[in-house]
Each structure stands twice: as structure tokens, then as C-alpha cells.
C-alpha positions as CSV (number, residue, x, y, z in Angstrom):
1,M,-9.2,-74.1,114.3
2,V,-6.8,-71.2,113.7
3,W,-4.9,-73.3,111.1
4,L,-8.2,-74.2,109.3
5,L,-9.2,-70.5,109.2
6,T,-5.8,-69.6,107.7
7,V,-6.3,-72.2,105.0
8,L,-9.8,-71.0,104.2
9,L,-8.6,-67.4,103.9
10,A,-5.6,-68.5,101.8
11,N,-7.9,-70.3,99.5
12,S,-9.1,-66.9,98.1
13,C,-6.7,-66.2,95.3
14,P,-6.7,-62.8,93.7
15,G,-7.0,-62.5,89.9
16,D,-9.5,-62.3,87.1
17,G,-10.5,-65.9,87.4
18,R,-8.4,-67.1,84.4
19,L,-5.9,-70.0,85.0
20,N,-2.1,-70.2,84.4
21,Q,-1.6,-66.5,83.5
22,Y,1.4,-64.3,83.3
23,D,1.7,-60.6,83.9
24,H,4.8,-58.9,82.7
25,G,6.6,-62.2,82.6
26,Q,5.6,-63.3,86.2
27,P,3.0,-65.9,87.1
28,V,-0.2,-64.5,88.6
29,G,-3.4,-65.8,90.0
30,R,-4.5,-69.4,90.2
31,W,-2.4,-72.1,88.5
32,I,-3.3,-75.7,88.0
33,G,-1.0,-78.5,86.8
34,W,-1.9,-81.9,85.4
35,H,-0.3,-85.4,85.4
36,D,0.2,-87.3,82.1
37,N,-2.9,-89.4,83.0
38,A,-5.0,-86.2,83.1
39,T,-5.4,-86.1,86.9
40,K,-4.6,-82.9,88.8
41,S,-1.0,-82.6,90.0
42,G,-1.1,-79.2,91.7
43,E,-3.1,-76.1,92.5
44,L,-1.2,-72.9,93.4
45,C,-1.7,-69.2,93.8
46,Y,0.7,-66.5,92.8
47,V,0.8,-62.9,93.8
48,D,3.4,-60.6,92.2
49,G,5.2,-63.7,90.9
50,K,5.5,-65.4,94.3
51,L,3.6,-68.3,95.8
52,H,1.0,-66.9,98.2
53,G,-1.9,-68.8,99.7
54,L,-3.0,-72.4,99.7
55,V,-0.8,-74.8,97.8
56,T,-2.0,-78.4,97.1
57,H,-0.3,-81.3,95.3
58,W,-1.7,-84.7,94.4
59,Y,-0.2,-88.1,93.3
60,P,-1.2,-89.4,89.8
61,N,-3.7,-91.7,91.5
62,G,-5.6,-88.7,93.0
63,R,-4.3,-89.1,96.5
64,L,-3.1,-86.0,98.4
65,L,0.6,-85.5,98.4
66,S,1.0,-82.2,100.3
67,Q,-1.0,-79.2,101.4
68,G,-0.1,-76.0,103.1
69,V,0.1,-72.2,102.9
70,Y,2.7,-69.9,101.3
71,R,3.2,-66.2,102.2
72,N,5.3,-64.0,99.9
73,G,7.0,-67.1,98.5
74,R,7.7,-68.8,101.8
75,P,5.9,-71.7,103.4
76,I,4.3,-70.8,106.8
77,G,2.4,-72.6,109.5
78,R,1.5,-76.2,109.5
79,W,2.0,-78.4,106.4
80,N,0.6,-81.8,105.9
81,T,2.3,-84.4,103.7
82,W,1.2,-87.9,102.8
83,D,3.2,-90.9,101.6
84,G,1.9,-93.0,98.7
85,Y,-0.2,-95.1,101.1
86,G,-2.0,-92.2,102.7
87,N,0.1,-92.0,105.9
88,L,0.2,-88.5,107.3
89,S,3.2,-86.4,108.5
90,E,2.8,-82.9,109.8
91,L,5.5,-80.2,109.6
92,E,5.6,-76.7,111.1
93,Y,7.2,-73.8,109.2
94,G,8.2,-70.4,110.5
95,N,8.9,-67.8,107.9
96,G,10.0,-70.5,105.4
97,D,12.2,-72.4,107.9
98,R,11.1,-75.9,108.9
99,Q,10.8,-75.9,112.7
100,G,10.0,-79.6,113.1
101,Y,7.2,-82.1,113.4
102,V,4.0,-81.1,115.1
103,P,3.9,-83.2,118.3
104,K,0.1,-83.6,118.3
105,K,-0.6,-86.9,116.7
106,T,-3.5,-88.3,118.6
107,G,-6.1,-90.9,117.9
108,R,-6.3,-94.2,116.0
109,Y,-4.0,-94.4,112.9
110,T,-4.0,-97.0,110.1
111,Y,-1.0,-97.4,107.9
112,W,-1.2,-99.1,104.4
113,R,1.0,-100.7,101.8
114,E,-0.1,-101.5,98.3
115,S,-1.2,-105.1,99.2
116,G,-3.3,-103.9,102.1
117,K,-3.1,-102.9,105.8
118,L,0.4,-102.5,107.3
119,A,-0.2,-101.4,110.9
120,E,-2.8,-99.9,113.2
121,G,-2.8,-98.4,116.6
122,E,-3.4,-95.5,118.9
123,W,-1.3,-92.3,119.4
124,V,-1.6,-90.0,122.3
125,A,0.2,-86.7,121.8
126,D,2.7,-88.3,119.4
127,V,3.3,-91.3,121.7
128,R,2.1,-94.8,121.1
129,H,-0.4,-96.1,123.7
130,G,-2.5,-99.2,123.9
131,R,-2.6,-102.1,121.4
132,W,-0.8,-101.9,118.1
133,T,-1.1,-104.6,115.4
134,S,0.9,-105.1,112.2
135,W,0.2,-107.5,109.2
136,H,2.3,-109.4,106.7
137,P,2.0,-108.6,103.0
138,N,-0.3,-111.6,102.6
139,G,-2.8,-110.1,105.2
140,S,-2.0,-112.4,108.1
141,K,-1.2,-110.9,111.4
142,Q,2.5,-110.2,112.0
143,D,2.6,-109.0,115.6
144,E,0.6,-107.6,118.5
145,Q,2.1,-105.1,120.8
146,L,1.0,-103.2,123.9
147,Y,2.3,-99.7,124.9
148,V,1.8,-97.5,127.9
149,D,2.9,-93.9,127.4
150,G,5.2,-94.9,124.6
151,E,6.9,-97.8,126.5
152,R,6.5,-101.5,125.8
153,H,4.2,-103.0,128.4
154,G,2.5,-106.4,128.7
155,V,2.6,-109.3,126.3
156,W,4.2,-108.9,122.8
157,T,3.4,-111.6,120.3
158,T,4.9,-112.2,116.8
159,Y,3.5,-114.6,114.1
160,D,4.9,-116.0,110.9
161,A,3.1,-115.5,107.6
162,S,1.1,-118.7,108.1
163,G,-0.3,-117.4,111.4
164,R,1.8,-119.6,113.7
165,I,3.2,-117.9,116.9
166,Q,6.9,-117.2,116.5
167,S,7.6,-115.5,119.9
168,L,6.0,-114.3,123.1
169,S,7.7,-111.8,125.3
170,H,6.7,-109.9,128.4
171,W,7.5,-106.3,129.1
172,R,7.0,-103.8,132.0
173,H,7.5,-100.0,131.5
174,G,9.9,-100.5,128.5
175,K,12.0,-103.4,129.9
176,Q,11.6,-107.1,129.4
177,H,10.2,-108.6,132.5
178,G,9.0,-112.2,132.6
179,S,9.3,-115.0,130.1
180,D,10.7,-114.7,126.6
181,L,9.6,-117.6,124.4
182,R,10.3,-118.6,120.8
183,F,8.9,-121.4,118.7
184,N,9.7,-123.2,115.4
185,T,7.3,-123.7,112.5
186,N,5.9,-126.8,114.1
187,G,4.9,-124.9,117.2
188,Q,7.6,-126.5,119.4
189,K,9.4,-124.3,121.9
190,T,13.0,-123.7,120.9
191,Y,14.0,-121.0,123.4
192,Q,13.0,-119.7,126.9
193,S,14.6,-117.1,129.0
194,E,13.4,-115.2,132.1
195,Y,13.9,-111.5,132.6
196,V,13.7,-109.2,135.6
197,E,13.7,-105.4,134.9
198,G,15.4,-105.9,131.5
199,R,18.1,-108.4,132.6
200,R,18.2,-112.1,132.2
201,H,17.5,-113.7,135.6
202,G,16.4,-117.2,136.2
203,M,16.1,-120.3,134.0
204,F,17.5,-120.4,130.4
205,M,16.8,-123.2,128.0
206,Q,17.2,-123.9,124.3
207,W,15.9,-126.9,122.3
208,F,16.7,-128.5,119.0
209,D,13.8,-128.8,116.6
210,N,13.5,-132.5,117.5
211,G,12.7,-131.6,121.1
212,V,16.1,-132.5,122.6
213,I,17.5,-129.9,125.0
214,N,20.3,-127.9,123.4
215,S,21.5,-126.1,126.5
216,T,20.2,-125.1,129.9
217,G,21.3,-123.1,132.9
218,Q,20.6,-120.1,135.1
219,Y,21.2,-116.4,134.8
220,R,21.7,-114.2,137.8
221,D,21.5,-110.4,137.4
222,G,22.2,-110.7,133.7
223,V,25.2,-113.1,133.8
224,M,25.6,-116.9,133.8
225,D,25.6,-118.5,137.2
226,G,25.8,-122.1,138.5
227,V,25.9,-125.3,136.4
228,W,25.3,-125.1,132.6
229,T,24.8,-128.2,130.5
230,G,24.3,-129.0,126.9
231,L,23.4,-132.0,124.8
232,H,24.0,-133.1,121.2
233,E,21.0,-133.3,119.0
234,T,21.1,-137.1,119.5
235,G,20.7,-136.7,123.2
236,G,24.3,-137.4,124.3
237,K,26.2,-135.1,126.6
238,R,28.0,-132.1,124.9
239,F,29.3,-129.9,127.7
240,R,29.1,-129.1,131.4
241,N,30.4,-125.8,132.8
242,E,30.2,-124.1,136.2
243,Y,30.0,-120.3,136.7
244,D,30.0,-118.0,139.7
245,H,28.2,-114.8,138.8
246,G,29.5,-114.7,135.2
247,T,32.9,-116.1,135.9
248,L,34.1,-119.7,135.1
249,D,34.6,-121.4,138.5
250,G,34.7,-125.2,138.7
251,L,34.8,-127.9,136.2
252,W,34.6,-127.4,132.4
253,V,33.9,-130.7,130.5
254,E,33.1,-131.3,126.8
255,W,32.1,-134.5,125.0
256,D,32.0,-135.4,121.3
257,D,28.9,-137.1,119.7
258,R,30.4,-140.5,120.5
259,G,30.6,-139.8,124.2
260,H,34.3,-139.2,124.5
261,V,35.7,-136.4,126.6
262,T,37.4,-133.8,124.4
263,K,38.1,-131.3,127.1
264,H,38.4,-131.6,130.9
265,Q,39.7,-128.6,132.9
266,R,39.2,-127.0,136.3
267,W,38.8,-123.2,136.7
268,T,39.0,-121.0,139.7
269,R,37.5,-117.5,139.6
270,G,38.0,-117.2,135.8
271,V,41.6,-118.6,135.8
272,P,42.5,-122.1,134.6
273,A,43.5,-124.2,137.7
274,S,44.6,-127.3,135.7
275,R,45.8,-128.3,132.3
276,V,43.3,-129.4,129.6
277,Q,42.8,-133.1,129.7
278,S,41.0,-135.2,126.9
279,G,40.6,-138.6,125.5
280,S,38.8,-140.3,128.4
281,S,35.5,-142.2,128.1
282,G,32.2,-140.4,128.7
283,R,31.3,-140.2,132.4
């Protein structure tokens, strides 16, 4: 309310009512500028050759570019600036020095690009809260997000430009917690990992686009643990490794796409315990 009163008072520009005048070589009173397309580019007020009062600028398409108050040639108080899509930023000036952004963005905001809506969601005291949605340039939904007090929380979903789900992830208080799933353009699952408080913990699986398992294993507290296996895209065995809390411990075997062993080695606590063997048949 105080800022609005300041703007209203500043909007009263001294002078004889004529526009774009000089007095002893200095600009005085109200000045108005124009774009080449005859739309207004700016409206200013000068006192004793210095900007003083409300200053407003516009884009050639008529949208607001910036608005604020000058005092004795220096910007003061809150200034609003808009990008070319109408998205608002607020700045605070003290005696001409920029003091920073005003941390008061609250309410529902919509952001635009030339082709249409870009994103939409709620701010509470400059912090994202609740559901946020963004869109692809073709107008289809790009993602849906949930925030609580600025932190990711709940299910996050992304979509491709055709509207098919690309990924689903679960969050709790800013950390991944639960399943992280990804899909190909046919809607088939290609990736699944489980998280607990931001770290991988539990089952991990990847698939080829034809549905054959690429690799599978377990994570424990963010590191590989237990037996990990992988297949070739044709379904034949590709590798088998054993881990103990992130460290190779046990047998490491690899197969080529014809079923022949290309590597066979035993590890103990991250150290090779035998020489590499290869060339045996696939068992």
C-alpha cells in the first residue's frame, strides 16, 4: 500500500503540461518516447535535468517492460520488470543501489512463451508450494510436480510431446523416496530403481526396448549389494557379479552373445583372488 501511494504521488510531474521540453539545455517535465511502430516506448519525468518520479517503459507490442520511481536521478523503492512473455520480477532499490529481489512472491503464477503457456503453479513467500505444471511448445503437458515449502514432495511425472509418460518418481521432503520409473515411447518400462531418503536401496532393474532384462540387482544404502546379473538383448547371459556393500566379493563372470565365457574371476573384498579365465562354454 505504501509503494502504491509512492507511485501515485510520483505520477504528478511538475511542468507546464508540454511534452519533451528543455530548459537551459536540460530536460524538464514529462517526456514520452515512441517505438518505430508508433507504440509508446517510455514515459518519464524530469526535474532540474534529473529523472524524478514515476518511470515506465513498454515493449513494441505494448506490454509493460519496467516501472518504478526515481528520486533526484536515482531509482528508489520497488521496481517491477517483465520479460517478453509477461513474467514479473521485482527488485528493491535503496538510494540507487539494487538491494535484491523482493521475497514476497505469493499466489498463482502463469509463465508464457510465444507459442503458449510454459508453466503454472503456486508461490508462497517466494517458495514453490503445491502442484506445478509445465507444457511442451506444442501445448501438451511436459511434467507435473508437487512441492511442500519449496521441496519436492509426492509423485513427479514427465511426459513426451505426444502425451506418453516418460518417468514417474517419488519424493519426500526434497529427497527421492520410493520408486523411480522410466518408460520408452511404446509405454514399456525400461528402468526401475528404489530409493530411501535420497539413496538407492532395494531392487534395481533395466530392460531393453524388446522387454528383455538388461540388468538387475540390489542396492543397499546407495551401493551395489548381493548378486547382479545381466542379459544380452537376445536373452542370453551377459554377466554375473557378486558384491558386498559396494565391493566386489565373489565370482565375476561374463559371456559373449554366443554363450561363451569371456571372463571368469574370483574376488575377495575388492581384490582379485584368482587369475582371469576365459574360453569355456556357457554354464
